[in-house]
C-alpha angles and dihedrals in degrees: 000000000000120000122236090257091051091051092050092046093050091047090053090050103040110022119067098170138039105282137194121245089255092054091048091051089055098040094047092041096234113180121242092247092054098050100096091049091046092053091050089050090052090055091048090052090051091050091051093048095244090116133027126220116213137179116316093030091281122155129213143159114274093231095056 
């Protein structure tokens, strides 16, 4: 499983717009068995302020 830092780094490199969890799973190539843990990690990143969640359950970096 990817660490929080890895997720943020990959999002900076590969995602140039706020994306849904489903889009992120595809863009970051997260395996089917890791999806529930990845979604929990997304929520933890939002809680810590490392990610922002906007309308439509889309996630993005706070600086973009």
